[in-house]
KOLVOLUM-101463 format. One record per residue (C-alpha): residue number from 0; residue in three letters; z, y, x. Coordinates in nm, 2 decimals, padded with zeros to 4 digits. Each point is the difference from the previous one (the first is absolute). Example, Ala and Ser with C-alpha at 12.3 -4.5 7.8 and 13.67 -1.06 7.14 Angstrom:
2
+-----+------+--------+--------+--------+
: seq : type :     zz :     yy :     xx :
+-----+------+--------+--------+--------+
:   0 :  Ala :  00.78 : -00.45 :  01.23 :
:   1 :  Ser : -00.07 :  00.34 :  00.14 :
+-----+------+--------+--------+--------+
This chain:
362
+-----+------+--------+--------+--------+
: seq : type :     zz :     yy :     xx :
+-----+------+--------+--------+--------+
:   0 :  Met :  00.67 :  01.18 : -01.09 :
:   1 :  Thr :  00.25 : -00.27 :  00.11 :
:   2 :  Asn :  00.20 :  00.05 :  00.31 :
:   3 :  Ala :  00.01 : -00.36 :  00.15 :
:   4 :  Ala : -00.24 : -00.29 :  00.01 :
:   5 :  Thr :  00.29 : -00.22 : -00.09 :
:   6 :  Ser : -00.03 :  00.13 : -00.35 :
:   7 :  Leu : -00.34 : -00.15 : -00.02 :
:   8 :  Ala :  00.12 : -00.35 :  00.07 :
:   9 :  Gly : -00.16 : -00.26 : -00.24 :
:  10 :  Lys : -00.29 :  00.23 : -00.09 :
:  11 :  Ser : -00.36 : -00.02 :  00.11 :
:  12 :  Val :  00.04 :  00.22 :  00.30 :
:  13 :  Ile : -00.30 :  00.11 :  00.22 :
:  14 :  Ala :  00.04 :  00.19 :  00.32 :
:  15 :  Leu : -00.26 :  00.27 :  00.05 :
:  16 :  Asp : -00.11 :  00.16 :  00.33 :
:  17 :  Ala : -00.03 :  00.34 : -00.15 :
:  18 :  Met : -00.15 :  00.16 :  00.31 :
:  19 :  Gly : -00.28 : -00.25 :  00.05 :
:  20 :  Gly : -00.36 :  00.09 : -00.09 :
:  21 :  Asp : -00.24 :  00.29 :  00.01 :
:  22 :  His :  00.15 :  00.18 : -00.30 :
:  23 :  Ala :  00.37 : -00.10 :  00.03 :
:  24 :  Pro :  00.25 :  00.05 : -00.14 :
:  25 :  Gly : -00.17 :  00.14 : -00.31 :
:  26 :  Ile : -00.21 : -00.31 : -00.09 :
:  27 :  Val :  00.29 : -00.23 :  00.07 :
:  28 :  Val :  00.24 :  00.18 : -00.24 :
:  29 :  Asp : -00.27 :  00.05 : -00.27 :
:  30 :  Gly : -00.11 : -00.36 :  00.05 :
:  31 :  Ala :  00.35 : -00.12 : -00.05 :
:  32 :  Ala :  00.03 :  00.19 : -00.32 :
:  33 :  Leu : -00.32 : -00.16 : -00.13 :
:  34 :  Ala :  00.12 : -00.34 :  00.10 :
:  35 :  Arg :  00.34 :  00.06 : -00.18 :
:  36 :  Glu : -00.19 :  00.09 : -00.32 :
:  37 :  Arg : -00.18 : -00.34 :  00.02 :
:  38 :  His :  00.30 : -00.20 :  00.12 :
:  39 :  Pro :  00.33 :  00.15 : -00.13 :
:  40 :  Glu :  00.21 : -00.25 :  00.18 :
:  41 :  Leu : -00.10 :  00.14 :  00.35 :
:  42 :  Arg :  00.25 :  00.18 :  00.22 :
:  43 :  Phe : -00.09 :  00.18 :  00.33 :
:  44 :  Ile :  00.15 :  00.08 :  00.33 :
:  45 :  Phe : -00.20 :  00.29 :  00.16 :
:  46 :  Phe :  00.01 :  00.03 :  00.37 :
:  47 :  Gly : -00.11 :  00.33 :  00.16 :
:  48 :  Asn :  00.06 :  00.37 :  00.04 :
:  49 :  Glu :  00.26 :  00.09 : -00.27 :
:  50 :  Ser : -00.10 :  00.37 : -00.02 :
:  51 :  Asp : -00.36 : -00.10 : -00.07 :
:  52 :  Ile :  00.07 : -00.29 : -00.24 :
:  53 :  Ala :  00.29 :  00.12 : -00.21 :
:  54 :  Pro : -00.19 :  00.28 : -00.18 :
:  55 :  Leu : -00.28 : -00.24 : -00.08 :
:  56 :  Ile :  00.23 : -00.26 : -00.15 :
:  57 :  Ala :  00.16 :  00.28 : -00.21 :
:  58 :  Lys : -00.33 :  00.07 : -00.16 :
:  59 :  His : -00.01 : -00.35 : -00.15 :
:  60 :  Pro :  00.29 : -00.06 : -00.24 :
:  61 :  Ile : -00.10 : -00.36 : -00.02 :
:  62 :  Leu :  00.10 : -00.05 :  00.37 :
:  63 :  Arg :  00.34 :  00.19 :  00.00 :
:  64 :  Asp :  00.21 : -00.29 : -00.11 :
:  65 :  Cys : -00.17 : -00.28 :  00.17 :
:  66 :  Ser : -00.05 :  00.13 :  00.35 :
:  67 :  Thr :  00.19 :  00.03 :  00.32 :
:  68 :  Leu : -00.11 :  00.24 :  00.28 :
:  69 :  Arg :  00.09 : -00.07 :  00.36 :
:  70 :  His : -00.08 :  00.26 :  00.26 :
:  71 :  Thr : -00.18 : -00.12 :  00.31 :
:  72 :  Pro : -00.06 :  00.23 :  00.30 :
:  73 :  Asp : -00.31 : -00.17 :  00.14 :
:  74 :  Val : -00.35 : -00.07 : -00.13 :
:  75 :  Ile : -00.26 : -00.25 :  00.12 :
:  76 :  Thr : -00.34 :  00.18 :  00.03 :
:  77 :  Ser : -00.34 : -00.15 : -00.06 :
:  78 :  Asp : -00.08 : -00.01 :  00.37 :
:  79 :  Thr :  00.34 : -00.15 :  00.12 :
:  80 :  Lys : -00.06 : -00.31 :  00.19 :
:  81 :  Pro :  00.18 : -00.31 : -00.13 :
:  82 :  Ser :  00.19 : -00.06 :  00.32 :
:  83 :  Leu :  00.12 :  00.36 :  00.01 :
:  84 :  Ala :  00.10 : -00.02 : -00.37 :
:  85 :  Leu :  00.22 : -00.30 :  00.07 :
:  86 :  Arg :  00.17 :  00.17 :  00.30 :
:  87 :  Gln :  00.04 :  00.35 : -00.14 :
:  88 :  Gly : -00.02 : -00.03 : -00.38 :
:  89 :  Arg :  00.34 : -00.15 : -00.08 :
:  90 :  Gln :  00.10 :  00.29 : -00.21 :
:  91 :  Ser : -00.34 :  00.05 : -00.16 :
:  92 :  Ser : -00.06 : -00.01 : -00.37 :
:  93 :  Met : -00.22 : -00.31 :  00.05 :
:  94 :  Arg :  00.25 : -00.19 :  00.20 :
:  95 :  Leu :  00.30 :  00.08 : -00.22 :
:  96 :  Ala : -00.19 : -00.10 : -00.31 :
:  97 :  Ile : -00.08 : -00.34 :  00.16 :
:  98 :  Asn :  00.36 : -00.03 :  00.10 :
:  99 :  Ala :  00.11 :  00.04 : -00.36 :
: 100 :  Val : -00.19 : -00.32 : -00.09 :
: 101 :  Ala :  00.15 : -00.19 :  00.29 :
: 102 :  Ala :  00.34 :  00.11 : -00.10 :
: 103 :  Gly : -00.05 : -00.11 : -00.36 :
: 104 :  Glu :  00.02 :  00.35 : -00.14 :
: 105 :  Ala : -00.36 : -00.01 : -00.12 :
: 106 :  Glu : -00.23 : -00.28 : -00.11 :
: 107 :  Ser : -00.31 :  00.14 :  00.15 :
: 108 :  Val : -00.14 :  00.29 :  00.20 :
: 109 :  Val : -00.31 :  00.21 : -00.05 :
: 110 :  Ser : -00.15 :  00.24 :  00.25 :
: 111 :  Ala : -00.33 :  00.19 :  00.03 :
: 112 :  Gly :  00.06 :  00.06 :  00.37 :
: 113 :  Asn : -00.14 : -00.13 :  00.33 :
: 114 :  Thr : -00.11 : -00.35 : -00.06 :
: 115 :  Gly :  00.05 : -00.13 :  00.36 :
: 116 :  Ala :  00.35 :  00.15 :  00.02 :
: 117 :  Leu :  00.09 : -00.14 : -00.35 :
: 118 :  Met : -00.11 : -00.34 :  00.10 :
: 119 :  Ala :  00.18 :  00.00 :  00.33 :
: 120 :  Met :  00.32 :  00.13 : -00.15 :
: 121 :  Ala :  00.00 : -00.23 : -00.30 :
: 122 :  Lys : -00.07 : -00.30 :  00.22 :
: 123 :  Phe :  00.28 :  00.10 :  00.23 :
: 124 :  Val :  00.26 :  00.07 : -00.27 :
: 125 :  Leu : -00.09 : -00.24 : -00.28 :
: 126 :  Lys : -00.12 : -00.28 :  00.23 :
: 127 :  Thr : -00.28 : -00.25 : -00.10 :
: 128 :  Met :  00.08 : -00.28 : -00.24 :
: 129 :  Pro :  00.07 : -00.34 :  00.16 :
: 130 :  Gly : -00.33 : -00.17 :  00.05 :
: 131 :  Ile : -00.20 :  00.32 :  00.01 :
: 132 :  Asp : -00.11 :  00.11 :  00.36 :
: 133 :  Arg : -00.15 :  00.33 : -00.10 :
: 134 :  Pro :  00.01 :  00.21 : -00.32 :
: 135 :  Ala : -00.33 :  00.09 : -00.15 :
: 136 :  Ile : -00.12 :  00.30 : -00.20 :
: 137 :  Ala : -00.14 : -00.09 : -00.34 :
: 138 :  Thr : -00.16 :  00.20 : -00.28 :
: 139 :  Ile : -00.18 : -00.05 : -00.33 :
: 140 :  Ile : -00.37 :  00.06 : -00.02 :
: 141 :  Pro : -00.20 :  00.05 : -00.32 :
: 142 :  Thr : -00.29 : -00.25 : -00.03 :
: 143 :  Gln : -00.28 : -00.09 : -00.24 :
: 144 :  Thr :  00.22 : -00.28 : -00.15 :
: 145 :  Gly :  00.34 :  00.18 :  00.01 :
: 146 :  Glu :  00.23 :  00.05 :  00.30 :
: 147 :  Thr :  00.02 : -00.17 :  00.34 :
: 148 :  Val :  00.29 :  00.00 :  00.26 :
: 149 :  Met : -00.12 :  00.07 :  00.35 :
: 150 :  Leu :  00.21 : -00.04 :  00.33 :
: 151 :  Asp :  00.05 :  00.09 :  00.28 :
: 152 :  Leu : -00.12 :  00.36 : -00.01 :
: 153 :  Gly :  00.11 :  00.12 :  00.34 :
: 154 :  Ala :  00.34 : -00.12 :  00.10 :
: 155 :  Asn : -00.13 : -00.27 :  00.24 :
: 156 :  Ile : -00.32 :  00.07 :  00.20 :
: 157 :  Glu : -00.01 : -00.35 :  00.14 :
: 158 :  Cys :  00.11 : -00.31 : -00.19 :
: 159 :  Asp :  00.01 : -00.37 :  00.08 :
: 160 :  Ala : -00.05 : -00.28 : -00.24 :
: 161 :  Glu :  00.37 : -00.02 : -00.09 :
: 162 :  Asn :  00.01 :  00.36 : -00.10 :
: 163 :  Leu : -00.30 : -00.03 : -00.22 :
: 164 :  Val :  00.16 : -00.31 : -00.17 :
: 165 :  Gln :  00.31 :  00.19 : -00.06 :
: 166 :  Phe : -00.20 :  00.30 : -00.15 :
: 167 :  Ala : -00.17 : -00.25 : -00.23 :
: 168 :  Leu :  00.33 : -00.13 : -00.13 :
: 169 :  Met :  00.14 :  00.35 : -00.05 :
: 170 :  Gly : -00.32 :  00.13 : -00.16 :
: 171 :  Ala : -00.01 : -00.29 : -00.25 :
: 172 :  Ile :  00.36 :  00.05 : -00.10 :
: 173 :  Phe : -00.06 :  00.37 : -00.04 :
: 174 :  Ser : -00.31 : -00.07 : -00.22 :
: 175 :  Thr :  00.20 : -00.22 : -00.22 :
: 176 :  Ala :  00.31 :  00.23 : -00.03 :
: 177 :  Val : -00.17 :  00.33 : -00.04 :
: 178 :  Leu : -00.35 : -00.08 : -00.14 :
: 179 :  Gly :  00.09 : -00.30 : -00.20 :
: 180 :  His : -00.24 : -00.26 :  00.16 :
: 181 :  Pro :  00.17 : -00.34 : -00.04 :
: 182 :  Gln : -00.23 : -00.17 :  00.25 :
: 183 :  Pro : -00.15 :  00.28 :  00.21 :
: 184 :  Ser : -00.32 : -00.07 :  00.20 :
: 185 :  Ile :  00.03 :  00.09 :  00.37 :
: 186 :  Gly : -00.29 :  00.10 :  00.22 :
: 187 :  Leu :  00.00 :  00.06 :  00.38 :
: 188 :  Leu : -00.22 :  00.30 :  00.10 :
: 189 :  Asn : -00.27 : -00.11 :  00.23 :
: 190 :  Ile : -00.36 :  00.09 :  00.11 :
: 191 :  Gly : -00.14 : -00.28 : -00.21 :
: 192 :  Thr :  00.11 : -00.28 : -00.24 :
: 193 :  Glu : -00.12 : -00.28 :  00.22 :
: 194 :  Glu :  00.29 : -00.21 :  00.15 :
: 195 :  Leu : -00.12 :  00.05 :  00.36 :
: 196 :  Lys : -00.01 :  00.38 :  00.00 :
: 197 :  Gly :  00.27 :  00.24 :  00.10 :
: 198 :  His :  00.27 :  00.01 :  00.27 :
: 199 :  Asp :  00.20 : -00.30 :  00.09 :
: 200 :  Glu :  00.31 :  00.15 : -00.17 :
: 201 :  Val : -00.17 :  00.03 : -00.33 :
: 202 :  Arg : -00.15 : -00.35 :  00.01 :
: 203 :  Ile :  00.33 : -00.15 :  00.11 :
: 204 :  Ala :  00.19 :  00.18 : -00.28 :
: 205 :  Ala : -00.25 : -00.14 : -00.25 :
: 206 :  Ser :  00.05 : -00.35 :  00.13 :
: 207 :  Ile :  00.38 :  00.04 : -00.03 :
: 208 :  Leu : -00.02 :  00.14 : -00.36 :
: 209 :  Arg : -00.23 : -00.29 : -00.10 :
: 210 :  Glu :  00.27 : -00.25 :  00.10 :
: 211 :  Arg :  00.31 :  00.17 : -00.13 :
: 212 :  Pro :  00.12 :  00.02 : -00.37 :
: 213 :  Ile : -00.02 :  00.38 : -00.05 :
: 214 :  Pro :  00.10 :  00.21 : -00.30 :
: 215 :  Gly : -00.36 :  00.04 : -00.11 :
: 216 :  Arg : -00.33 : -00.14 :  00.10 :
: 217 :  Leu : -00.21 :  00.06 :  00.30 :
: 218 :  His : -00.35 :  00.13 : -00.08 :
: 219 :  Gly : -00.11 :  00.01 :  00.36 :
: 220 :  Phe : -00.17 :  00.28 :  00.19 :
: 221 :  Val : -00.11 :  00.32 : -00.17 :
: 222 :  Glu : -00.21 :  00.29 :  00.13 :
: 223 :  Gly :  00.05 :  00.37 : -00.04 :
: 224 :  Asn : -00.20 :  00.03 : -00.32 :
: 225 :  Asp :  00.22 : -00.26 : -00.16 :
: 226 :  Ile :  00.30 :  00.23 :  00.01 :
: 227 :  Thr : -00.12 :  00.24 : -00.27 :
: 228 :  Ala : -00.18 : -00.28 : -00.18 :
: 229 :  Gly :  00.33 : -00.16 : -00.08 :
: 230 :  Thr : -00.11 : -00.34 :  00.14 :
: 231 :  Val :  00.36 : -00.08 :  00.08 :
: 232 :  Asp :  00.34 :  00.12 : -00.10 :
: 233 :  Val :  00.13 :  00.03 :  00.36 :
: 234 :  Val : -00.19 :  00.12 :  00.30 :
: 235 :  Val :  00.16 : -00.09 :  00.33 :
: 236 :  Thr : -00.09 :  00.15 :  00.33 :
: 237 :  Asp :  00.14 :  00.17 :  00.32 :
: 238 :  Gly :  00.10 :  00.36 : -00.01 :
: 239 :  Phe : -00.29 :  00.12 :  00.21 :
: 240 :  Ser : -00.26 : -00.14 : -00.24 :
: 241 :  Gly :  00.20 :  00.07 : -00.31 :
: 242 :  Asn :  00.05 :  00.37 :  00.08 :
: 243 :  Ile : -00.37 :  00.05 :  00.08 :
: 244 :  Ala : -00.10 : -00.18 : -00.32 :
: 245 :  Leu :  00.24 :  00.21 : -00.21 :
: 246 :  Lys : -00.12 :  00.33 :  00.15 :
: 247 :  Ser : -00.35 : -00.11 : -00.05 :
: 248 :  Ile :  00.06 : -00.07 : -00.37 :
: 249 :  Glu :  00.17 :  00.33 : -00.05 :
: 250 :  Gly : -00.27 :  00.18 :  00.19 :
: 251 :  Thr : -00.27 : -00.16 : -00.22 :
: 252 :  Ala :  00.18 :  00.10 : -00.31 :
: 253 :  His :  00.01 :  00.36 :  00.12 :
: 254 :  Leu : -00.37 : -00.01 :  00.09 :
: 255 :  Ile : -00.10 : -00.13 : -00.35 :
: 256 :  Ser :  00.21 :  00.27 : -00.15 :
: 257 :  His : -00.17 :  00.26 :  00.21 :
: 258 :  Phe : -00.35 : -00.12 : -00.09 :
: 259 :  Leu :  00.09 :  00.00 : -00.37 :
: 260 :  Arg :  00.12 :  00.36 :  00.01 :
: 261 :  Gln : -00.32 :  00.10 :  00.17 :
: 262 :  Ala : -00.21 : -00.20 : -00.24 :
: 263 :  Phe :  00.16 :  00.16 : -00.31 :
: 264 :  Ala : -00.02 :  00.35 :  00.15 :
: 265 :  Ser : -00.37 : -00.03 :  00.08 :
: 266 :  Ser : -00.15 :  00.12 : -00.33 :
: 267 :  Leu :  00.09 :  00.12 : -00.34 :
: 268 :  Ile : -00.10 : -00.33 : -00.16 :
: 269 :  Ala :  00.22 : -00.18 :  00.25 :
: 270 :  Arg :  00.29 :  00.23 : -00.10 :
: 271 :  Leu : -00.07 : -00.09 : -00.36 :
: 272 :  Gly :  00.00 : -00.37 :  00.08 :
: 273 :  Tyr :  00.35 :  00.04 :  00.17 :
: 274 :  Leu :  00.14 :  00.17 : -00.32 :
: 275 :  Leu : -00.14 : -00.28 : -00.21 :
: 276 :  Ser :  00.15 : -00.27 :  00.22 :
: 277 :  Met :  00.33 :  00.19 :  00.09 :
: 278 :  Gly :  00.22 : -00.26 : -00.18 :
: 279 :  Ala : -00.14 : -00.28 :  00.20 :
: 280 :  Phe :  00.05 :  00.19 :  00.33 :
: 281 :  Arg :  00.36 :  00.08 : -00.10 :
: 282 :  Arg :  00.06 : -00.38 : -00.04 :
: 283 :  Leu : -00.17 : -00.07 :  00.33 :
: 284 :  Arg :  00.21 :  00.26 :  00.18 :
: 285 :  Lys :  00.31 : -00.14 : -00.14 :
: 286 :  Arg : -00.10 : -00.36 :  00.10 :
: 287 :  Val : -00.07 :  00.09 :  00.37 :
: 288 :  Asp :  00.27 :  00.28 :  00.04 :
: 289 :  Pro :  00.16 : -00.08 :  00.33 :
: 290 :  Arg :  00.33 :  00.13 : -00.13 :
: 291 :  Arg :  00.01 : -00.29 : -00.24 :
: 292 :  Tyr :  00.01 : -00.24 :  00.30 :
: 293 :  Asn :  00.23 :  00.20 :  00.22 :
: 294 :  Gly :  00.28 : -00.18 :  00.17 :
: 295 :  Ala : -00.07 : -00.25 :  00.29 :
: 296 :  Met :  00.27 : -00.27 :  00.03 :
: 297 :  Phe :  00.15 : -00.11 :  00.33 :
: 298 :  Leu :  00.02 : -00.37 : -00.07 :
: 299 :  Gly :  00.22 : -00.23 :  00.20 :
: 300 :  Leu :  00.30 :  00.22 :  00.05 :
: 301 :  Gln :  00.36 : -00.07 : -00.11 :
: 302 :  Gly : -00.02 :  00.30 : -00.24 :
: 303 :  Val : -00.26 :  00.17 : -00.22 :
: 304 :  Cys : -00.19 :  00.28 :  00.19 :
: 305 :  Val : -00.29 :  00.18 : -00.16 :
: 306 :  Lys : -00.24 :  00.24 :  00.18 :
: 307 :  Ser : -00.15 :  00.27 : -00.21 :
: 308 :  His : -00.32 :  00.18 :  00.11 :
: 309 :  Gly :  00.09 :  00.31 :  00.20 :
: 310 :  Gly : -00.24 :  00.22 : -00.19 :
: 311 :  Thr :  00.08 : -00.11 : -00.36 :
: 312 :  Asp :  00.13 :  00.21 : -00.28 :
: 313 :  Ala :  00.30 : -00.04 : -00.23 :
: 314 :  Glu : -00.19 : -00.25 : -00.22 :
: 315 :  Gly : -00.09 : -00.21 :  00.30 :
: 316 :  Phe :  00.36 :  00.01 :  00.14 :
: 317 :  Ala :  00.13 : -00.10 : -00.35 :
: 318 :  Asn : -00.23 : -00.30 :  00.01 :
: 319 :  Ala :  00.14 : -00.10 :  00.35 :
: 320 :  Ile :  00.35 :  00.02 : -00.14 :
: 321 :  Gly : -00.11 : -00.22 : -00.29 :
: 322 :  Val : -00.13 : -00.26 :  00.25 :
: 323 :  Ala :  00.34 : -00.01 :  00.18 :
: 324 :  Arg :  00.17 : -00.03 : -00.34 :
: 325 :  Asp : -00.23 : -00.30 : -00.11 :
: 326 :  Leu :  00.05 : -00.18 :  00.33 :
: 327 :  Val :  00.37 :  00.01 : -00.04 :
: 328 :  Ala :  00.00 : -00.08 : -00.37 :
: 329 :  Arg : -00.22 : -00.30 :  00.04 :
: 330 :  Gly :  00.20 : -00.14 :  00.29 :
: 331 :  Phe : -00.29 :  00.01 :  00.24 :
: 332 :  Asn :  00.19 : -00.05 :  00.32 :
: 333 :  Gln :  00.20 : -00.29 : -00.16 :
: 334 :  Arg : -00.32 : -00.17 : -00.10 :
: 335 :  Ile : -00.13 :  00.02 :  00.37 :
: 336 :  Ala :  00.33 : -00.14 :  00.12 :
: 337 :  Glu : -00.03 : -00.29 : -00.25 :
: 338 :  Glu : -00.35 : -00.07 :  00.10 :
: 339 :  Leu :  00.08 :  00.01 :  00.38 :
: 340 :  Ala :  00.29 : -00.24 : -00.07 :
: 341 :  Arg : -00.24 : -00.23 : -00.19 :
: 342 :  Gln : -00.27 :  00.02 :  00.27 :
: 343 :  Tyr :  00.21 : -00.02 :  00.32 :
: 344 :  Gly :  00.36 : -00.09 : -00.11 :
: 345 :  Ile :  00.13 :  00.33 :  00.14 :
: 346 :  Thr :  00.36 :  00.07 : -00.06 :
: 347 :  Ala :  00.15 :  00.29 :  00.20 :
: 348 :  Thr : -00.20 :  00.10 :  00.31 :
: 349 :  Ala : -00.36 :  00.02 :  00.10 :
: 350 :  Glu :  00.06 : -00.24 :  00.28 :
: 351 :  Asp :  00.05 : -00.27 : -00.26 :
: 352 :  Met : -00.36 :  00.02 : -00.09 :
: 353 :  Pro : -00.22 : -00.29 :  00.12 :
: 354 :  Val : -00.30 :  00.08 :  00.22 :
: 355 :  Leu : -00.30 :  00.03 : -00.22 :
: 356 :  Pro : -00.28 : -00.26 :  00.08 :
: 357 :  Thr : -00.30 :  00.15 :  00.17 :
: 358 :  Gly : -00.25 : -00.21 : -00.17 :
: 359 :  Asp : -00.36 : -00.07 :  00.12 :
: 360 :  Ala : -00.24 :  00.28 : -00.05 :
: 361 :  Ser : -00.30 : -00.20 :  00.09 :
+-----+------+--------+--------+--------+
């Protein structure tokens, strides 16, 4: 194990909140080992309780020469309020991992800890990019046609039209950079596809996006069933609706899985049918495995911050690390900055951003 982060300079360094999540620090260390097997260029700075983490790292020879461990006395718990985390969590594993990105010691940070606290700390330390009022949580959702980016998933309960326009820009750039869609289609989540439906904010945002040259194409309004149908490449909504939609999709997936288990256990013939179709169900399980899509991104920050699901295992955490690695490798934040400069002529500060037109929602 290296003794100083300075020895990692010039490498692909990821800061890890080793104490965040339901099964930390075990899944964090195990996940890092899996990620290193897939991406040998990765280096890690672990933040957390040294006596807990050091023996775990020692079990993975692949981590010994690519890791730095920094002891942190405090931990942000799952029920810590964001405001309290900001005031009292300055020496926590989460805060110091984020600080490492701000200081240039790491290129990204990954945590499976408290989402609200992580967002509050990341926004406070890393700041939002010029031209972005609020960061958004985005994730990739499997669909009938491939994969779709959806944002916001809970960072912003209420959003105005400007926020939704910014989400659309960031989501489109993410879709191109990570999913390879050269001209991603963008849909605004609504209660109907007709132009007169929905809140004023959604209709005004659609009006703005129709008038502006965006990095993609505006499909228009989409409904909840369009998300998993893959109707568009990017689904844009406020954090309240987005979080409910995501949890509904996850709940439906669990319900179908429960019904299938019941059906195949109902009779001897049903069990035989399962055995005959076992290969197909393995492929299905792999396709919808939530660990495969683990790693929600905080878009719009001046630094890469990835949130892993708190209840994930090592495989899921390794995938979250992979997301952080890909965002850095593909220059995601630089692409956003370039698009904002093209759209608004932004140079250094958010104050340079022109006021977005409100449009006419009628």
